[in-house]
C-alpha positions in Angstrom: 4.1 -3.5 42.0 4.6 -5.3 38.7 7.5 -2.8 37.5 9.2 -3.6 40.9 9.4 -7.3 40.0 10.6 -6.9 36.6 13.0 -3.8 37.2 13.8 -3.4 40.9 15.0 -0.2 42.1 18.7 -0.2 42.6 21.0 2.0 44.6 24.1 3.4 43.4 27.3 2.6 45.7 30.4 4.8 45.6 33.8 3.3 46.0 35.5 4.4 49.3 38.2 7.1 48.8 41.6 5.9 48.4 44.1 6.3 51.3 46.5 9.1 50.2 50.0 8.2 50.8 51.4 9.5 54.0 54.5 11.3 52.5 52.0 13.9 51.2 51.3 16.7 53.9 47.8 17.2 55.1 47.9 20.6 53.0 48.8 18.8 49.8 46.2 16.2 50.3 43.6 18.9 50.7 44.9 20.7 47.8 44.6 17.3 45.6 41.2 16.8 47.0 39.8 20.2 46.1 41.6 20.2 42.5 39.7 16.8 41.7 36.3 18.6 43.0 36.9 21.7 40.6 38.1 19.4 38.0 34.6 17.6 38.1 32.8 20.8 38.2 34.4 22.0 35.0 33.9 18.8 33.2 30.1 18.9 33.9 29.8 22.8 33.3 32.3 23.5 30.7 32.4 27.0 31.8 35.4 29.1 31.3 35.4 30.4 34.9 35.5 26.8 36.3 38.4 25.8 33.8 40.3 28.8 35.4 39.6 28.0 38.9 40.5 24.1 38.3 43.9 25.4 36.5 44.7 27.4 39.6 44.1 24.8 41.7 46.1 22.5 39.7 49.2 24.9 40.1 48.6 25.3 43.9 48.2 21.4 44.5 51.3 20.7 42.4 53.0 23.5 44.3 51.9 21.9 47.6 53.4 18.3 46.4 56.7 19.7 45.4 57.3 21.2 48.6 58.3 18.1 50.3 59.7 15.4 47.9 60.2 12.1 49.1 64.2 11.8 49.8 65.6 8.3 49.8 67.7 9.2 52.9 64.2 9.7 54.6 62.8 6.2 53.7 65.7 4.5 55.4 68.6 2.6 54.1 66.6 -0.4 52.8 65.5 0.5 49.2 62.9 -2.2 49.3 60.9 -0.1 51.6 60.5 2.7 48.6 
């Protein structure tokens, strides 16, 4: 009881996920999420297999992102919308 007054138990709060820009497809967004998850696992374990899985996920995510780049013509004629 005394310890609770001096050093109360604190809960940690996580920041909410940032919204992913709409110009990415759902497939690309999922690939980015998976890549980040595998990166955290590799950073924690430093295992070679985890690093290989992470690098594969990096390549996959980059391919998904590059499939549909944002074209200025798609954004409209007003350059301020970019």
